[in-house]
N, C-alpha and C positions, 0 to 999 in steps of 0.2 A: 499425443501426450495427454494424460488424464487431467481432469479438473482437480486442482489442489487448493485447499483452503489455507490462506495465510492470515496472520494477524498483523494489523497495522496500528501502531501507537501514534496518536495525533498530539502534537506538541504546539503550544502557543506561548511565545515569550519564554521559552525554556521550561515551561510547566506542562505536565501531563494533563490532557483534556479528556481523552477517551480512547478506547480501543475498539476497532472495527474488524469484523471478519470479512475478508475479500475472497471471493470464489471465482475470479476471472481467470481466463486462460493466459498463461505466459507464452511468450514467443521463444521457441527453442533456437539457440544460437550455438555455433561451434566455437569454443574458446579453448585454446591450447589442446586441441584434440578431444575435448570433452563437450558433450551436449549440456548446456546450462540454460535453465529457464530464466528469461529476462522479461520483466514487467514494464509496460509502457507508462511513463510518468503522467502523461495526460489522462489516461484511463483511470489511474489511481486518484488523481485530483478530482476528476469528474465524479467518481464514486463517493469520495469524502464529502463533496459539496452536495451531492444528492441526499446523503444520509444526514448531514449536518449543515443545512443551508445558512445558519447563522455565522458560520466561519468564512463564508464567501467574502473575498476582498481583504481578508486579514492575512498576516504573515505567519502561516502555519508551516510546520515541518512534519513530514510523514516518514516514520521509521518502521522498518520491519522488526517484528517482535519475535522472541523465541519462547515466550511464556505467556500464559493466559492470566489476566488480572481478575 
């Protein structure tokens, strides 16, 4: 499976903080007869904390985005 770039919206307390581009490899899984890319939550969190260390220890929410801000 090719490397695909996805956009992550980072939310803190219900407010938009930033958007990050993640280019990690998804793990292909077979769901209902279709191969679906699945991302590891721990890898996503590690990536966000690497890019934004000030968010470490805070209650953040990571959402997949379909549009660039």
